[in-house]
C-alpha positions in Angstrom: -57.6 28.8 -1.9 -54.4 28.3 0.0 -51.1 28.1 -1.8 -49.9 24.6 -2.4 -46.9 23.7 -0.1 -43.8 22.8 -2.0 -43.1 19.1 -2.4 -40.3 17.7 -0.3 -37.0 17.4 -2.1 -35.6 14.0 -3.0 -32.1 13.3 -1.5 -30.2 14.2 -4.8 -32.1 17.5 -5.1 -31.4 18.3 -1.4 -27.7 17.5 -1.7 -27.4 19.6 -4.9 -29.0 22.6 -3.1 -26.7 22.0 -0.1 -23.7 22.2 -2.4 -25.0 25.5 -3.8 -25.2 27.0 -0.3 -21.7 25.7 0.6 -20.2 27.2 -2.5 -21.6 30.5 -1.4 -21.0 30.3 2.4 -17.9 28.0 2.5 -19.0 26.3 5.7 -22.4 25.5 7.4 -23.3 24.0 10.7 -25.6 21.0 11.0 -28.1 23.2 12.8 -28.2 25.6 9.9 -28.7 22.8 7.4 -31.6 21.3 9.3 -33.3 24.7 9.3 -32.7 25.3 5.6 -34.3 22.0 4.5 -36.6 21.2 7.4 -35.0 17.7 7.9 -33.6 15.8 10.9 -30.0 15.9 12.1 -29.7 12.2 11.0 -30.7 13.1 7.5 -28.2 15.9 7.3 -25.4 13.6 8.5 -26.3 11.1 5.8 -26.2 13.9 3.2 -22.9 15.1 4.4 -21.4 11.6 4.4 -22.6 11.0 0.9 -21.1 14.2 -0.4 -17.9 13.5 1.5 -17.5 10.1 -0.1 -17.6 11.9 -3.4 -14.9 14.3 -2.4 -17.1 17.4 -2.7 -17.2 18.4 1.0 -15.6 17.4 4.3 -16.8 17.3 7.8 -15.7 19.7 10.5 -16.8 19.7 14.1 -20.5 20.6 14.2 -20.8 21.1 10.4 -19.4 20.7 6.9 -17.0 22.7 4.7 -16.8 22.8 0.9 -13.7 21.2 -0.5 -11.2 24.0 -1.0 -8.5 24.8 -3.5 -4.8 25.2 -2.4 -2.9 27.8 -4.4 0.5 27.5 -2.6 2.2 25.3 0.0 3.4 26.7 3.4 7.2 27.0 3.8 9.3 24.5 5.8 9.5 27.0 8.7 5.7 27.5 8.8 5.1 23.7 8.8 7.3 23.1 11.7 5.1 25.3 13.9 1.8 23.4 13.5 0.2 20.1 14.6 3.4 18.8 16.2 1.7 16.1 18.3 -0.2 14.7 15.3 3.0 14.7 13.2 4.9 12.8 15.8 2.1 10.2 16.1 1.9 9.7 12.4 5.6 9.5 12.0 5.8 6.8 14.6 3.0 4.8 13.0 4.6 5.1 9.6 8.1 4.2 10.9 6.7 0.9 12.4 6.3 -0.3 8.8 10.0 -0.2 8.2 12.3 -3.1 8.9 16.1 -3.3 9.0 17.8 -3.8 5.6 15.1 -2.0 3.7 15.6 0.8 1.2 13.0 3.5 1.9 12.2 6.8 0.3 11.3 9.8 2.6 9.5 12.6 0.7 10.1 16.1 1.8 8.0 17.3 4.7 8.0 17.8 8.5 5.9 14.8 9.2 8.3 12.4 7.4 11.2 14.3 8.9 9.9 13.2 12.3 10.5 9.5 11.3 14.3 10.0 11.3 14.9 9.4 15.1 12.9 6.1 14.9 14.6 4.9 11.7 18.1 5.8 13.1 17.6 3.0 15.7 17.7 0.3 13.1 21.0 -1.5 12.5 20.9 -1.3 8.7 18.8 0.8 6.4 19.1 2.8 3.2 17.3 6.1 3.2 16.6 7.9 -0.1 15.2 11.4 0.1 14.8 14.8 -1.6 14.8 16.6 1.7 17.9 18.5 2.8 16.9 18.6 6.5 16.4 14.9 6.5 19.9 14.4 5.2 21.3 16.7 7.8 19.6 14.9 10.6 20.8 11.5 9.3 24.4 12.7 9.6 24.0 11.7 13.2 23.4 8.1 12.1 26.5 7.2 10.1 25.6 3.5 10.3 22.8 4.1 7.8 23.3 4.6 4.0 21.8 7.9 2.8 21.1 8.9 -0.8 20.0 12.4 -1.7 18.5 12.5 -5.1 19.7 15.9 -6.1 17.9 18.1 -8.7 16.5 21.6 -8.7 16.4 23.2 -5.3 13.1 24.3 -3.7 14.4 26.8 -1.2 11.1 27.4 0.7 10.6 23.7 1.3 14.3 22.8 1.7 14.1 20.0 -0.9 14.9 19.1 -4.5 12.3 18.8 -7.2 11.9 18.4 -10.9 13.0 16.2 -13.8 16.6 15.5 -12.6 15.4 14.4 -9.1 12.8 12.1 -10.6 15.4 10.6 -13.0 17.6 9.6 -10.0 14.7 7.9 -8.3 13.9 5.9 -11.4 17.4 4.3 -11.2 16.6 2.9 -7.7 14.7 -0.1 -6.4 12.8 1.0 -3.3 11.0 -1.2 -0.8 8.7 1.5 0.5 8.0 5.1 -0.6 6.6 7.4 2.1 4.9 10.2 0.3 3.7 13.5 1.9 1.2 16.0 0.6 -0.3 19.4 1.3 -3.7 18.4 -0.1 -5.7 15.2 -0.5 -9.3 14.1 -0.9 -11.4 11.1 -2.0 -12.3 12.5 -5.5 -8.9 13.8 -6.7 -6.5 11.8 -4.5 -3.2 13.4 -3.8 -2.6 16.8 -5.4 -0.2 19.7 -5.2 -0.1 23.3 -6.3 3.6 22.8 -7.2 4.1 21.2 -10.6 7.8 20.4 -10.1 6.9 18.1 -7.2 4.6 15.9 -9.2 7.2 13.9 -11.2 9.3 13.3 -8.1 6.4 11.8 -6.1 5.3 9.7 -9.0 8.8 8.5 -9.7 9.2 7.4 -6.1 5.9 5.5 -6.2 6.8 3.8 -9.5 10.2 2.7 -8.1 8.8 1.3 -4.9 7.3 -2.1 -4.1 4.8 -0.4 -1.9 3.7 3.2 -1.4 2.5 4.9 1.8 0.7 8.2 2.0 1.3 10.0 5.3 -1.1 12.9 5.5 -2.8 14.7 8.3 -6.6 15.1 8.5 -6.3 18.9 8.5 -5.1 18.6 4.8 -8.0 16.4 3.8 -10.7 18.1 1.7 -8.3 20.4 -0.1 -6.8 20.1 -3.6 -4.1 21.6 -5.7 -3.9 22.2 -9.4 -1.8 19.2 -10.2 -2.7 15.6 -9.7 -0.1 13.2 -8.3 -2.0 9.9 -7.8 -5.4 8.6 -6.8 -5.7 7.1 -3.3 -6.1 3.7 -4.9 -2.4 3.9 -6.0 -1.3 3.7 -2.3 -1.0 0.5 -0.4 -1.4 2.3 2.9 -2.6 5.7 4.2 -1.4 6.9 7.6 -3.4 9.8 9.1 -4.5 11.0 12.6 -7.7 10.4 14.6 -9.4 13.6 13.5 -10.3 12.3 10.1 -14.1 12.0 9.8 -15.6 8.5 9.6 -17.1 9.1 6.2 -13.7 10.1 4.9 -12.1 7.1 6.6 -14.6 4.8 5.0 -13.9 6.3 1.6 -10.2 5.7 2.0 -10.8 2.0 2.9 -13.1 1.7 -0.1 -10.2 2.9 -2.4 -8.4 -0.3 -1.5 -5.7 1.3 0.7 -5.1 0.1 4.3 -5.9 2.9 6.7 -3.7 3.4 9.7 -4.9 6.0 12.3 -2.3 7.4 14.7 -3.4 8.6 18.1 -1.5 11.8 19.2 0.1 11.6 22.6 
């Protein structure tokens, strides 16, 4: 008598086993997954898309990676060295949302810093920020009103954070808050490993008529210890073209408008 062949797995069973493999390996190629489960490339892509919509994994070229935990944020200097084309494209796309006469908040970060040259071309604008480099660059645009919110200094990121910074933001009426992040996904939304940054980002969003998340695709699928806001709390998400379609669809389903910036 021959041994009975195992019954094929139903989709939920297969996806659960895929997650177990990814927790152990970190990343798997589509080819590896087809061999593991004896299914087609199309089936694997459907499984990845379903898990990605749940914020459990995210697509990479040729495969899939488990959502990963971020323990710390890179310094300002380190951030200036990476993904410069993508940041310029996202900054230009985000800046197109600003009109003369507005009061806007620019969160700390090199992508939002890249908005400054575009915003400086407007005749009138009030820029509120916690970023010291942003304030320094805006000194070359004396026709604009600039407000730095003060507070505790984060030396590594050249910004201010904490309760005092958030208290200043709560005294202001903003038209748009542009928020940056080092980590975001569909399940947890915007997160950060730095607790003092949470209240500042939340206060900016609470004080603004609309909130815009500006976040590169390379940061998607990662999460920090502290939650800032779900994606549904944002009116608009600006990212780059490398964001996988399943992730893009998840952003749209959250209710946020998705704007994709083409580098170059």
